[in-house]
PDB file of N, CA, C and O in Angstrom, chain B, residues numbered from 101:
ATOM      1  N   MET B 101       0.846  -1.169   0.000  1.00  0.00           N
ATOM      2  CA  MET B 101       0.000   0.000   0.000  1.00  0.00           C
ATOM      3  C   MET B 101       0.893   1.234   0.000  1.00  0.00           C
ATOM      4  O   MET B 101       1.817   1.351   0.805  1.00  0.00           O
ATOM      5  N   LYS B 102       0.607   2.132  -0.897  1.00  0.00           N
ATOM      6  CA  LYS B 102       1.399   3.341  -1.026  1.00  0.00           C
ATOM      7  C   LYS B 102       0.678   4.486  -0.338  1.00  0.00           C
ATOM      8  O   LYS B 102      -0.551   4.558  -0.322  1.00  0.00           O
ATOM      9  N   HIS B 103       1.486   5.389   0.236  1.00  0.00           N
ATOM     10  CA  HIS B 103       0.925   6.573   0.885  1.00  0.00           C
ATOM     11  C   HIS B 103       0.744   7.673  -0.143  1.00  0.00           C
ATOM     12  O   HIS B 103       1.539   7.829  -1.070  1.00  0.00           O
ATOM     13  N   SER B 104      -0.312   8.421   0.047  1.00  0.00           N
ATOM     14  CA  SER B 104      -0.493   9.573  -0.832  1.00  0.00           C
ATOM     15  C   SER B 104       0.449  10.679  -0.353  1.00  0.00           C
ATOM     16  O   SER B 104       0.881  10.643   0.799  1.00  0.00           O
ATOM     17  N   PRO B 105       0.781  11.653  -1.191  1.00  0.00           N
ATOM     18  CA  PRO B 105       1.702  12.718  -0.789  1.00  0.00           C
ATOM     19  C   PRO B 105       1.194  13.522   0.407  1.00  0.00           C
ATOM     20  O   PRO B 105       2.005  14.091   1.138  1.00  0.00           O
ATOM     21  N   LYS B 106      -0.102  13.588   0.628  1.00  0.00           N
ATOM     22  CA  LYS B 106      -0.645  14.348   1.748  1.00  0.00           C
ATOM     23  C   LYS B 106      -0.347  13.668   3.080  1.00  0.00           C
ATOM     24  O   LYS B 106      -0.235  14.346   4.101  1.00  0.00           O
ATOM     25  N   GLN B 107      -0.219  12.374   3.092  1.00  0.00           N
ATOM     26  CA  GLN B 107      -0.021  11.644   4.331  1.00  0.00           C
ATOM     27  C   GLN B 107       1.439  11.625   4.775  1.00  0.00           C
ATOM     28  O   GLN B 107       1.718  11.420   5.956  1.00  0.00           O
ATOM     29  N   LEU B 108       2.336  11.827   3.886  1.00  0.00           N
ATOM     30  CA  LEU B 108       3.749  11.788   4.239  1.00  0.00           C
ATOM     31  C   LEU B 108       4.182  13.143   4.798  1.00  0.00           C
ATOM     32  O   LEU B 108       3.942  14.176   4.174  1.00  0.00           O
ATOM     33  N   PRO B 109       4.815  13.143   5.965  1.00  0.00           N
ATOM     34  CA  PRO B 109       5.309  14.409   6.511  1.00  0.00           C
ATOM     35  C   PRO B 109       6.516  14.879   5.714  1.00  0.00           C
ATOM     36  O   PRO B 109       7.265  14.076   5.158  1.00  0.00           O
ATOM     37  N   GLU B 110       6.689  16.190   5.668  1.00  0.00           N
ATOM     38  CA  GLU B 110       7.838  16.741   4.963  1.00  0.00           C
ATOM     39  C   GLU B 110       9.100  16.427   5.753  1.00  0.00           C
ATOM     40  O   GLU B 110       9.062  16.243   6.970  1.00  0.00           O
ATOM     41  N   VAL B 111      10.186  16.371   5.057  1.00  0.00           N
ATOM     42  CA  VAL B 111      11.460  16.067   5.686  1.00  0.00           C
ATOM     43  C   VAL B 111      11.879  17.268   6.527  1.00  0.00           C
ATOM     44  O   VAL B 111      11.884  18.398   6.038  1.00  0.00           O
ATOM     45  N   GLY B 112      12.229  17.029   7.787  1.00  0.00           N
ATOM     46  CA  GLY B 112      12.710  18.089   8.664  1.00  0.00           C
ATOM     47  C   GLY B 112      11.601  18.847   9.372  1.00  0.00           C
ATOM     48  O   GLY B 112      11.889  19.767  10.137  1.00  0.00           O
ATOM     49  N   VAL B 113      10.347  18.493   9.145  1.00  0.00           N
ATOM     50  CA  VAL B 113       9.242  19.183   9.799  1.00  0.00           C
ATOM     51  C   VAL B 113       8.702  18.277  10.891  1.00  0.00           C
ATOM     52  O   VAL B 113       8.347  17.124  10.644  1.00  0.00           O
ATOM     53  N   ARG B 114       8.646  18.804  12.076  1.00  0.00           N
ATOM     54  CA  ARG B 114       8.119  18.023  13.194  1.00  0.00           C
ATOM     55  C   ARG B 114       6.627  18.294  13.349  1.00  0.00           C
ATOM     56  O   ARG B 114       6.182  19.427  13.162  1.00  0.00           O
ATOM     57  N   PRO B 115       5.874  17.300  13.677  1.00  0.00           N
ATOM     58  CA  PRO B 115       4.453  17.544  13.925  1.00  0.00           C
ATOM     59  C   PRO B 115       4.281  18.334  15.217  1.00  0.00           C
ATOM     60  O   PRO B 115       5.117  18.248  16.116  1.00  0.00           O
ATOM     61  N   LYS B 116       3.194  19.106  15.311  1.00  0.00           N
ATOM     62  CA  LYS B 116       2.952  19.905  16.512  1.00  0.00           C
ATOM     63  C   LYS B 116       2.682  18.976  17.684  1.00  0.00           C
ATOM     64  O   LYS B 116       1.980  17.972  17.561  1.00  0.00           O
ATOM     65  N   ARG B 117       3.245  19.329  18.799  1.00  0.00           N
ATOM     66  CA  ARG B 117       3.101  18.524  20.002  1.00  0.00           C
ATOM     67  C   ARG B 117       1.758  18.818  20.647  1.00  0.00           C
ATOM     68  O   ARG B 117       1.360  19.978  20.754  1.00  0.00           O
ATOM     69  N   VAL B 118       1.075  17.803  21.067  1.00  0.00           N
ATOM     70  CA  VAL B 118      -0.201  17.958  21.749  1.00  0.00           C
ATOM     71  C   VAL B 118       0.079  17.991  23.244  1.00  0.00           C
ATOM     72  O   VAL B 118       0.719  17.089  23.784  1.00  0.00           O
ATOM     73  N   LEU B 119      -0.406  19.040  23.911  1.00  0.00           N
ATOM     74  CA  LEU B 119      -0.164  19.190  25.344  1.00  0.00           C
ATOM     75  C   LEU B 119      -1.167  18.375  26.143  1.00  0.00           C
ATOM     76  O   LEU B 119      -2.340  18.263  25.785  1.00  0.00           O
ATOM     77  N   SER B 120      -0.672  17.815  27.228  1.00  0.00           N
ATOM     78  CA  SER B 120      -1.565  17.075  28.116  1.00  0.00           C
ATOM     79  C   SER B 120      -2.418  18.076  28.895  1.00  0.00           C
ATOM     80  O   SER B 120      -2.075  19.257  28.948  1.00  0.00           O
ATOM     81  N   PRO B 121      -3.514  17.633  29.497  1.00  0.00           N
ATOM     82  CA  PRO B 121      -4.358  18.557  30.274  1.00  0.00           C
ATOM     83  C   PRO B 121      -3.606  19.252  31.406  1.00  0.00           C
ATOM     84  O   PRO B 121      -3.853  20.428  31.677  1.00  0.00           O
ATOM     85  N   SER B 122      -2.695  18.547  32.068  1.00  0.00           N
ATOM     86  CA  SER B 122      -1.944  19.178  33.157  1.00  0.00           C
ATOM     87  C   SER B 122      -0.990  20.242  32.612  1.00  0.00           C
ATOM     88  O   SER B 122      -0.783  21.274  33.249  1.00  0.00           O
ATOM     89  N   GLU B 123      -0.409  19.994  31.435  1.00  0.00           N
ATOM     90  CA  GLU B 123       0.467  20.995  30.821  1.00  0.00           C
ATOM     91  C   GLU B 123      -0.326  22.216  30.380  1.00  0.00           C
ATOM     92  O   GLU B 123       0.144  23.345  30.514  1.00  0.00           O
ATOM     93  N   GLN B 124      -1.526  21.994  29.855  1.00  0.00           N
ATOM     94  CA  GLN B 124      -2.387  23.104  29.456  1.00  0.00           C
ATOM     95  C   GLN B 124      -2.762  23.952  30.666  1.00  0.00           C
ATOM     96  O   GLN B 124      -2.747  25.181  30.600  1.00  0.00           O
ATOM     97  N   LYS B 125      -3.097  23.290  31.772  1.00  0.00           N
ATOM     98  CA  LYS B 125      -3.455  24.005  32.998  1.00  0.00           C
ATOM     99  C   LYS B 125      -2.250  24.788  33.518  1.00  0.00           C
ATOM    100  O   LYS B 125      -2.391  25.928  33.961  1.00  0.00           O
ATOM    101  N   SER B 126      -1.074  24.181  33.464  1.00  0.00           N
ATOM    102  CA  SER B 126       0.145  24.844  33.919  1.00  0.00           C
ATOM    103  C   SER B 126       0.428  26.090  33.080  1.00  0.00           C
ATOM    104  O   SER B 126       0.780  27.134  33.627  1.00  0.00           O
ATOM    105  N   LEU B 127       0.279  25.990  31.771  1.00  0.00           N
ATOM    106  CA  LEU B 127       0.495  27.144  30.896  1.00  0.00           C
ATOM    107  C   LEU B 127      -0.525  28.242  31.165  1.00  0.00           C
ATOM    108  O   LEU B 127      -0.185  29.425  31.150  1.00  0.00           O
ATOM    109  N   ALA B 128      -1.778  27.853  31.411  1.00  0.00           N
ATOM    110  CA  ALA B 128      -2.817  28.845  31.701  1.00  0.00           C
ATOM    111  C   ALA B 128      -2.515  29.564  33.011  1.00  0.00           C
ATOM    112  O   ALA B 128      -2.682  30.780  33.105  1.00  0.00           O
ATOM    113  N   THR B 129      -2.072  28.820  34.020  1.00  0.00           N
ATOM    114  CA  THR B 129      -1.732  29.411  35.311  1.00  0.00           C
ATOM    115  C   THR B 129      -0.540  30.354  35.172  1.00  0.00           C
ATOM    116  O   THR B 129      -0.538  31.449  35.735  1.00  0.00           O
ATOM    117  N   THR B 130       0.457  29.931  34.433  1.00  0.00           N
ATOM    118  CA  THR B 130       1.639  30.767  34.217  1.00  0.00           C
ATOM    119  C   THR B 130       1.272  32.053  33.487  1.00  0.00           C
ATOM    120  O   THR B 130       1.761  33.129  33.831  1.00  0.00           O
ATOM    121  N   ALA B 131       0.413  31.940  32.481  1.00  0.00           N
ATOM    122  CA  ALA B 131      -0.005  33.126  31.727  1.00  0.00           C
ATOM    123  C   ALA B 131      -0.789  34.083  32.618  1.00  0.00           C
ATOM    124  O   ALA B 131      -0.599  35.297  32.540  1.00  0.00           O
ATOM    125  N   ALA B 132      -1.671  33.544  33.467  1.00  0.00           N
ATOM    126  CA  ALA B 132      -2.456  34.393  34.368  1.00  0.00           C
ATOM    127  C   ALA B 132      -1.547  35.083  35.382  1.00  0.00           C
ATOM    128  O   ALA B 132      -1.702  36.274  35.649  1.00  0.00           O
ATOM    129  N   ALA B 133      -0.602  34.337  35.942  1.00  0.00           N
ATOM    130  CA  ALA B 133       0.324  34.918  36.920  1.00  0.00           C
ATOM    131  C   ALA B 133       1.186  35.995  36.269  1.00  0.00           C
ATOM    132  O   ALA B 133       1.419  37.046  36.866  1.00  0.00           O
ATOM    133  N   SER B 134       1.653  35.747  35.067  1.00  0.00           N
ATOM    134  CA  SER B 134       2.467  36.742  34.360  1.00  0.00           C
ATOM    135  C   SER B 134       1.669  38.007  34.090  1.00  0.00           C
ATOM    136  O   SER B 134       2.193  39.114  34.214  1.00  0.00           O
ATOM    137  N   ALA B 135       0.405  37.847  33.722  1.00  0.00           N
ATOM    138  CA  ALA B 135      -0.441  39.014  33.465  1.00  0.00           C
ATOM    139  C   ALA B 135      -0.622  39.839  34.730  1.00  0.00           C
ATOM    140  O   ALA B 135      -0.556  41.067  34.685  1.00  0.00           O
ATOM    141  N   ILE B 136      -0.849  39.175  35.858  1.00  0.00           N
ATOM    142  CA  ILE B 136      -1.027  39.879  37.136  1.00  0.00           C
ATOM    143  C   ILE B 136       0.261  40.599  37.519  1.00  0.00           C
ATOM    144  O   ILE B 136       0.228  41.764  37.917  1.00  0.00           O
ATOM    145  N   ILE B 137       1.387  39.915  37.400  1.00  0.00           N
ATOM    146  CA  ILE B 137       2.677  40.508  37.768  1.00  0.00           C
ATOM    147  C   ILE B 137       2.988  41.706  36.876  1.00  0.00           C
ATOM    148  O   ILE B 137       3.436  42.744  37.364  1.00  0.00           O
ATOM    149  N   ASN B 138       2.754  41.567  35.577  1.00  0.00           N
ATOM    150  CA  ASN B 138       3.015  42.681  34.655  1.00  0.00           C
ATOM    151  C   ASN B 138       2.113  43.868  34.959  1.00  0.00           C
ATOM    152  O   ASN B 138       2.551  45.015  34.871  1.00  0.00           O
ATOM    153  N   ASP B 139       0.856  43.607  35.316  1.00  0.00           N
ATOM    154  CA  ASP B 139      -0.078  44.683  35.659  1.00  0.00           C
ATOM    155  C   ASP B 139       0.383  45.411  36.922  1.00  0.00           C
ATOM    156  O   ASP B 139       0.383  46.641  36.966  1.00  0.00           O
ATOM    157  N   GLU B 140       0.772  44.657  37.939  1.00  0.00           N
ATOM    158  CA  GLU B 140       1.241  45.260  39.187  1.00  0.00           C
ATOM    159  C   GLU B 140       2.535  46.053  38.959  1.00  0.00           C
ATOM    160  O   GLU B 140       2.714  47.129  39.530  1.00  0.00           O
ATOM    161  N   THR B 141       3.422  45.525  38.134  1.00  0.00           N
ATOM    162  CA  THR B 141       4.670  46.229  37.837  1.00  0.00           C
ATOM    163  C   THR B 141       4.394  47.547  37.124  1.00  0.00           C
ATOM    164  O   THR B 141       5.018  48.564  37.427  1.00  0.00           O
ATOM    165  N   ALA B 142       3.465  47.529  36.184  1.00  0.00           N
ATOM    166  CA  ALA B 142       3.117  48.760  35.465  1.00  0.00           C
ATOM    167  C   ALA B 142       2.516  49.788  36.419  1.00  0.00           C
ATOM    168  O   ALA B 142       2.839  50.973  36.335  1.00  0.00           O
ATOM    169  N   LYS B 143       1.640  49.342  37.328  1.00  0.00           N
ATOM    170  CA  LYS B 143       1.049  50.257  38.316  1.00  0.00           C
ATOM    171  C   LYS B 143       2.135  50.857  39.200  1.00  0.00           C
ATOM    172  O   LYS B 143       2.133  52.058  39.471  1.00  0.00           O
ATOM    173  N   TRP B 144       3.061  50.016  39.648  1.00  0.00           N
ATOM    174  CA  TRP B 144       4.142  50.465  40.525  1.00  0.00           C
ATOM    175  C   TRP B 144       5.020  51.492  39.812  1.00  0.00           C
ATOM    176  O   TRP B 144       5.371  52.520  40.391  1.00  0.00           O
ATOM    177  N   GLU B 145       5.377  51.210  38.550  1.00  0.00           N
ATOM    178  CA  GLU B 145       6.225  52.141  37.804  1.00  0.00           C
ATOM    179  C   GLU B 145       5.510  53.464  37.549  1.00  0.00           C
ATOM    180  O   GLU B 145       6.129  54.525  37.622  1.00  0.00           O
ATOM    181  N   ASN B 146       4.206  53.410  37.249  1.00  0.00           N
ATOM    182  CA  ASN B 146       3.441  54.643  37.034  1.00  0.00           C
ATOM    183  C   ASN B 146       3.369  55.472  38.308  1.00  0.00           C
ATOM    184  O   ASN B 146       3.503  56.695  38.269  1.00  0.00           O
ATOM    185  N   LYS B 147       3.157  54.803  39.441  1.00  0.00           N
ATOM    186  CA  LYS B 147       3.079  55.511  40.721  1.00  0.00           C
ATOM    187  C   LYS B 147       4.428  56.159  41.039  1.00  0.00           C
ATOM    188  O   LYS B 147       4.484  57.308  41.478  1.00  0.00           O
ATOM    189  N   THR B 148       5.507  55.415  40.815  1.00  0.00           N
ATOM    190  CA  THR B 148       6.842  55.946  41.081  1.00  0.00           C
ATOM    191  C   THR B 148       7.129  57.168  40.212  1.00  0.00           C
ATOM    192  O   THR B 148       7.668  58.163  40.696  1.00  0.00           O
ATOM    193  N   ALA B 149       6.770  57.096  38.933  1.00  0.00           N
ATOM    194  CA  ALA B 149       7.002  58.226  38.027  1.00  0.00           C
ATOM    195  C   ALA B 149       6.171  59.436  38.446  1.00  0.00           C
ATOM    196  O   ALA B 149       6.653  60.568  38.402  1.00  0.00           O
ATOM    197  N   ARG B 150       4.926  59.198  38.850  1.00  0.00           N
ATOM    198  CA  ARG B 150       4.052  60.298  39.269  1.00  0.00           C
ATOM    199  C   ARG B 150       4.593  60.966  40.526  1.00  0.00           C
ATOM    200  O   ARG B 150       4.640  62.194  40.603  1.00  0.00           O
ATOM    201  N   LEU B 151       5.002  60.169  41.513  1.00  0.00           N
ATOM    202  CA  LEU B 151       5.531  60.728  42.754  1.00  0.00           C
ATOM    203  C   LEU B 151       6.854  61.462  42.516  1.00  0.00           C
ATOM    204  O   LEU B 151       7.113  62.488  43.146  1.00  0.00           O
ATOM    205  N   LYS B 152       7.690  60.944  41.615  1.00  0.00           N
ATOM    206  CA  LYS B 152       8.953  61.613  41.305  1.00  0.00           C
ATOM    207  C   LYS B 152       8.689  62.972  40.668  1.00  0.00           C
ATOM    208  O   LYS B 152       9.357  63.954  40.990  1.00  0.00           O
ATOM    209  N   ALA B 153       7.714  63.025  39.765  1.00  0.00           N
ATOM    210  CA  ALA B 153       7.383  64.297  39.116  1.00  0.00           C
ATOM    211  C   ALA B 153       6.873  65.302  40.141  1.00  0.00           C
ATOM    212  O   ALA B 153       7.232  66.479  40.090  1.00  0.00           O
ATOM    213  N   LEU B 154       6.032  64.842  41.078  1.00  0.00           N
ATOM    214  CA  LEU B 154       5.528  65.737  42.124  1.00  0.00           C
ATOM    215  C   LEU B 154       6.663  66.235  43.016  1.00  0.00           C
ATOM    216  O   LEU B 154       6.706  67.410  43.378  1.00  0.00           O
ATOM    217  N   ARG B 155       7.584  65.330  43.368  1.00  0.00           N
ATOM    218  CA  ARG B 155       8.711  65.712  44.225  1.00  0.00           C
ATOM    219  C   ARG B 155       9.601  66.736  43.529  1.00  0.00           C
ATOM    220  O   ARG B 155      10.015  67.721  44.141  1.00  0.00           O
ATOM    221  N   LEU B 156       9.893  66.506  42.261  1.00  0.00           N
ATOM    222  CA  LEU B 156      10.739  67.447  41.521  1.00  0.00           C
ATOM    223  C   LEU B 156      10.064  68.808  41.379  1.00  0.00           C
ATOM    224  O   LEU B 156      10.729  69.841  41.462  1.00  0.00           O
ATOM    225  N   ALA B 157       8.752  68.817  41.165  1.00  0.00           N
ATOM    226  CA  ALA B 157       8.025  70.088  41.059  1.00  0.00           C
ATOM    227  C   ALA B 157       8.060  70.833  42.388  1.00  0.00           C
ATOM    228  O   ALA B 157       8.234  72.051  42.421  1.00  0.00           O
ATOM    229  N   LYS B 158       7.893  70.091  43.488  1.00  0.00           N
ATOM    230  CA  LYS B 158       7.919  70.710  44.814  1.00  0.00           C
ATOM    231  C   LYS B 158       9.307  71.279  45.111  1.00  0.00           C
ATOM    232  O   LYS B 158       9.427  72.389  45.629  1.00  0.00           O
ATOM    233  N   GLU B 159      10.354  70.516  44.781  1.00  0.00           N
ATOM    234  CA  GLU B 159      11.714  70.997  45.016  1.00  0.00           C
ATOM    235  C   GLU B 159      12.008  72.240  44.184  1.00  0.00           C
ATOM    236  O   GLU B 159      12.659  73.165  44.671  1.00  0.00           O
ATOM    237  N   ALA B 160      11.541  72.277  42.945  1.00  0.00           N
ATOM    238  CA  ALA B 160      11.759  73.451  42.095  1.00  0.00           C
ATOM    239  C   ALA B 160      11.028  74.661  42.665  1.00  0.00           C
ATOM    240  O   ALA B 160      11.550  75.775  42.636  1.00  0.00           O
ATOM    241  N   GLU B 161       9.829  74.444  43.179  1.00  0.00           N
ATOM    242  CA  GLU B 161       9.057  75.535  43.788  1.00  0.00           C
ATOM    243  C   GLU B 161       9.764  76.063  45.032  1.00  0.00           C
ATOM    244  O   GLU B 161       9.839  77.275  45.238  1.00  0.00           O
ATOM    245  N   GLU B 162      10.282  75.162  45.859  1.00  0.00           N
ATOM    246  CA  GLU B 162      11.000  75.575  47.071  1.00  0.00           C
ATOM    247  C   GLU B 162      12.282  76.334  46.711  1.00  0.00           C
ATOM    248  O   GLU B 162      12.625  77.311  47.376  1.00  0.00           O
ATOM    249  N   GLU B 163      12.983  75.897  45.677  1.00  0.00           N
ATOM    250  CA  GLU B 163      14.198  76.597  45.256  1.00  0.00           C
ATOM    251  C   GLU B 163      13.864  77.996  44.753  1.00  0.00           C
ATOM    252  O   GLU B 163      14.614  78.942  44.998  1.00  0.00           O
ATOM    253  N   ALA B 164      12.744  78.130  44.053  1.00  0.00           N
ATOM    254  CA  ALA B 164      12.333  79.448  43.558  1.00  0.00           C
ATOM    255  C   ALA B 164      11.993  80.375  44.726  1.00  0.00           C
ATOM    256  O   ALA B 164      12.333  81.558  44.702  1.00  0.00           O
ATOM    257  N   GLU B 165      11.323  79.835  45.748  1.00  0.00           N
ATOM    258  CA  GLU B 165      11.000  80.636  46.932  1.00  0.00           C
ATOM    259  C   GLU B 165      12.268  81.041  47.667  1.00  0.00           C
ATOM    260  O   GLU B 165      12.392  82.183  48.108  1.00  0.00           O
ATOM    261  N   ASN B 166      13.202  80.121  47.800  1.00  0.00           N
ATOM    262  CA  ASN B 166      14.456  80.412  48.503  1.00  0.00           C
ATOM    263  C   ASN B 166      15.305  81.419  47.734  1.00  0.00           C
ATOM    264  O   ASN B 166      16.050  82.187  48.343  1.00  0.00           O
ATOM    265  N   ALA B 167      15.206  81.428  46.425  1.00  0.00           N
ATOM    266  CA  ALA B 167      15.975  82.383  45.624  1.00  0.00           C
ATOM    267  C   ALA B 167      15.461  83.803  45.834  1.00  0.00           C
ATOM    268  O   ALA B 167      16.233  84.757  45.741  1.00  0.00           O
ATOM    269  N   LEU B 168      14.178  83.954  46.113  1.00  0.00           N
ATOM    270  CA  LEU B 168      13.600  85.281  46.323  1.00  0.00           C
ATOM    271  C   LEU B 168      13.930  85.842  47.704  1.00  0.00           C
ATOM    272  O   LEU B 168      14.028  87.057  47.873  1.00  0.00           O
ATOM    273  N   LYS B 169      14.100  84.974  48.677  1.00  0.00           N
ATOM    274  CA  LYS B 169      14.404  85.415  50.039  1.00  0.00           C
ATOM    275  C   LYS B 169      15.888  85.731  50.152  1.00  0.00           C
ATOM    276  O   LYS B 169      16.718  85.041  49.560  1.00  0.00           O
ATOM    277  N   PRO B 170      16.230  86.787  50.922  1.00  0.00           N
ATOM    278  CA  PRO B 170      17.659  87.065  51.120  1.00  0.00           C
ATOM    279  C   PRO B 170      18.279  85.979  52.000  1.00  0.00           C
ATOM    280  O   PRO B 170      17.629  85.417  52.881  1.00  0.00           O
ATOM    281  N   ALA B 171      19.523  85.712  51.740  1.00  0.00           N
ATOM    282  CA  ALA B 171      20.217  84.685  52.502  1.00  0.00           C
ATOM    283  C   ALA B 171      20.479  85.189  53.915  1.00  0.00           C
ATOM    284  O   ALA B 171      20.914  86.325  54.104  1.00  0.00           O
ATOM    285  N   LYS B 172      20.218  84.359  54.886  1.00  0.00           N
ATOM    286  CA  LYS B 172      20.463  84.734  56.282  1.00  0.00           C
ATOM    287  C   LYS B 172      21.918  84.470  56.618  1.00  0.00           C
ATOM    288  O   LYS B 172      22.519  83.506  56.145  1.00  0.00           O
ATOM    289  N   LYS B 173      22.472  85.348  57.446  1.00  0.00           N
ATOM    290  CA  LYS B 173      23.832  85.130  57.915  1.00  0.00           C
ATOM    291  C   LYS B 173      23.785  84.058  58.989  1.00  0.00           C
ATOM    292  O   LYS B 173      22.847  84.016  59.786  1.00  0.00           O
ATOM    293  N   PRO B 174      24.768  83.207  59.016  1.00  0.00           N
ATOM    294  CA  PRO B 174      24.768  82.182  60.061  1.00  0.00           C
ATOM    295  C   PRO B 174      24.924  82.833  61.432  1.00  0.00           C
ATOM    296  O   PRO B 174      25.724  83.754  61.603  1.00  0.00           O
ATOM    297  N   ALA B 175      24.171  82.360  62.386  1.00  0.00           N
ATOM    298  CA  ALA B 175      24.220  82.912  63.738  1.00  0.00           C
ATOM    299  C   ALA B 175      25.561  82.563  64.375  1.00  0.00           C
ATOM    300  O   ALA B 175      26.107  81.479  64.173  1.00  0.00           O
ATOM    301  N   LYS B 176      26.073  83.516  65.150  1.00  0.00           N
ATOM    302  CA  LYS B 176      27.337  83.270  65.839  1.00  0.00           C
ATOM    303  C   LYS B 176      27.083  82.308  66.984  1.00  0.00           C
ATOM    304  O   LYS B 176      26.034  82.347  67.627  1.00  0.00           O
ATOM    305  N   ALA B 177      28.034  81.467  67.222  1.00  0.00           N
ATOM    306  CA  ALA B 177      27.911  80.519  68.314  1.00  0.00           C
ATOM    307  C   ALA B 177      28.070  81.273  69.631  1.00  0.00           C
ATOM    308  O   ALA B 177      28.984  82.079  69.801  1.00  0.00           O
ATOM    309  N   LYS B 178      27.177  80.995  70.535  1.00  0.00           N
ATOM    310  CA  LYS B 178      27.250  81.651  71.841  1.00  0.00           C
ATOM    311  C   LYS B 178      28.328  80.972  72.667  1.00  0.00           C
ATOM    312  O   LYS B 178      28.460  79.748  72.663  1.00  0.00           O
ATOM    313  N   ALA B 179      29.089  81.782  73.371  1.00  0.00           N
ATOM    314  CA  ALA B 179      30.140  81.235  74.219  1.00  0.00           C
ATOM    315  C   ALA B 179      29.492  80.631  75.455  1.00  0.00           C
ATOM    316  O   ALA B 179      28.640  81.248  76.095  1.00  0.00           O
ATOM    317  N   LYS B 180      29.902  79.443  75.770  1.00  0.00           N
ATOM    318  CA  LYS B 180      29.365  78.799  76.959  1.00  0.00           C
ATOM    319  C   LYS B 180      30.126  79.309  78.177  1.00  0.00           C
ATOM    320  O   LYS B 180      31.341  79.506  78.145  1.00  0.00           O
ATOM    321  N   ALA B 181      29.372  79.515  79.246  1.00  0.00           N
ATOM    322  CA  ALA B 181      30.005  79.966  80.488  1.00  0.00           C
ATOM    323  C   ALA B 181      30.782  78.797  81.076  1.00  0.00           C
ATOM    324  O   ALA B 181      30.312  77.659  81.091  1.00  0.00           O
ATOM    325  N   LYS B 182      31.966  79.100  81.555  1.00  0.00           N
ATOM    326  CA  LYS B 182      32.768  78.059  82.164  1.00  0.00           C
ATOM    327  C   LYS B 182      32.281  77.837  83.580  1.00  0.00           C
ATOM    328  O   LYS B 182      32.080  78.782  84.342  1.00  0.00           O
ATOM    329  N   VAL B 183      32.101  76.610  83.907  1.00  0.00           N
ATOM    330  CA  VAL B 183      31.655  76.266  85.253  1.00  0.00           C
ATOM    331  C   VAL B 183      32.865  75.743  86.014  1.00  0.00           C
ATOM    332  O   VAL B 183      33.545  74.810  85.587  1.00  0.00           O
ATOM    333  N   THR B 184      33.108  76.379  87.153  1.00  0.00           N
ATOM    334  CA  THR B 184      34.221  75.922  87.979  1.00  0.00           C
ATOM    335  C   THR B 184      33.643  75.289  89.225  1.00  0.00           C
ATOM    336  O   THR B 184      32.673  75.780  89.801  1.00  0.00           O
ATOM    337  N   LEU B 185      34.229  74.240  89.614  1.00  0.00           N
ATOM    338  CA  LEU B 185      33.773  73.551  90.809  1.00  0.00           C
ATOM    339  C   LEU B 185      34.570  74.065  92.008  1.00  0.00           C
ATOM    340  O   LEU B 185      35.799  74.135  91.989  1.00  0.00           O
ATOM    341  N   ALA B 186      33.829  74.414  93.034  1.00  0.00           N
ATOM    342  CA  ALA B 186      34.492  74.879  94.257  1.00  0.00           C
ATOM    343  C   ALA B 186      34.934  73.657  95.044  1.00  0.00           C
ATOM    344  O   ALA B 186      34.173  72.705  95.219  1.00  0.00           O
ATOM    345  N   THR B 187      36.156  73.695  95.511  1.00  0.00           N
ATOM    346  CA  THR B 187      36.659  72.583  96.314  1.00  0.00           C
ATOM    347  C   THR B 187      36.880  73.068  97.737  1.00  0.00           C
ATOM    348  O   THR B 187      37.226  74.226  97.972  1.00  0.00           O
ATOM    349  N   LYS B 188      36.680  72.186  98.652  1.00  0.00           N
ATOM    350  CA  LYS B 188      36.876  72.533 100.062  1.00  0.00           C
ATOM    351  C   LYS B 188      38.363  72.553 100.368  1.00  0.00           C
ATOM    352  O   LYS B 188      39.111  71.649  99.995  1.00  0.00           O
ATOM    353  N   GLY B 189      38.763  73.598 101.050  1.00  0.00           N
ATOM    354  CA  GLY B 189      40.163  73.696 101.439  1.00  0.00           C
ATOM    355  C   GLY B 189      40.406  72.955 102.748  1.00  0.00           C
ATOM    356  O   GLY B 189      39.488  72.847 103.560  1.00  0.00           O
ATOM    357  N   LYS B 190      41.584  72.454 102.975  1.00  0.00           N
ATOM    358  CA  LYS B 190      41.901  71.731 104.198  1.00  0.00           C
ATOM    359  C   LYS B 190      42.588  72.590 105.171  1.00  0.00           C
ATOM    360  O   LYS B 190      42.930  72.135 106.263  1.00  0.00           O
TER     361      LYS B 190
END
């Protein structure tokens, strides 16, 4: 009995592998976990970028306010009074 050309696989071509039910479930679980992790990572990165932008804007505003105010001279250090201990004479 001869095979028709449709039945013979091409040379070097592997047939597609059929996944078992446990492998299918494992792939579905992995895909779901990856989707959740990627979503959380995107939320985290967006929050970080938003907070960084707010911080930089606040720092720029504070620098602008400080530039308008005259610089204060550093206060002189106050001299501490020397404390002497009285000793009893013999």
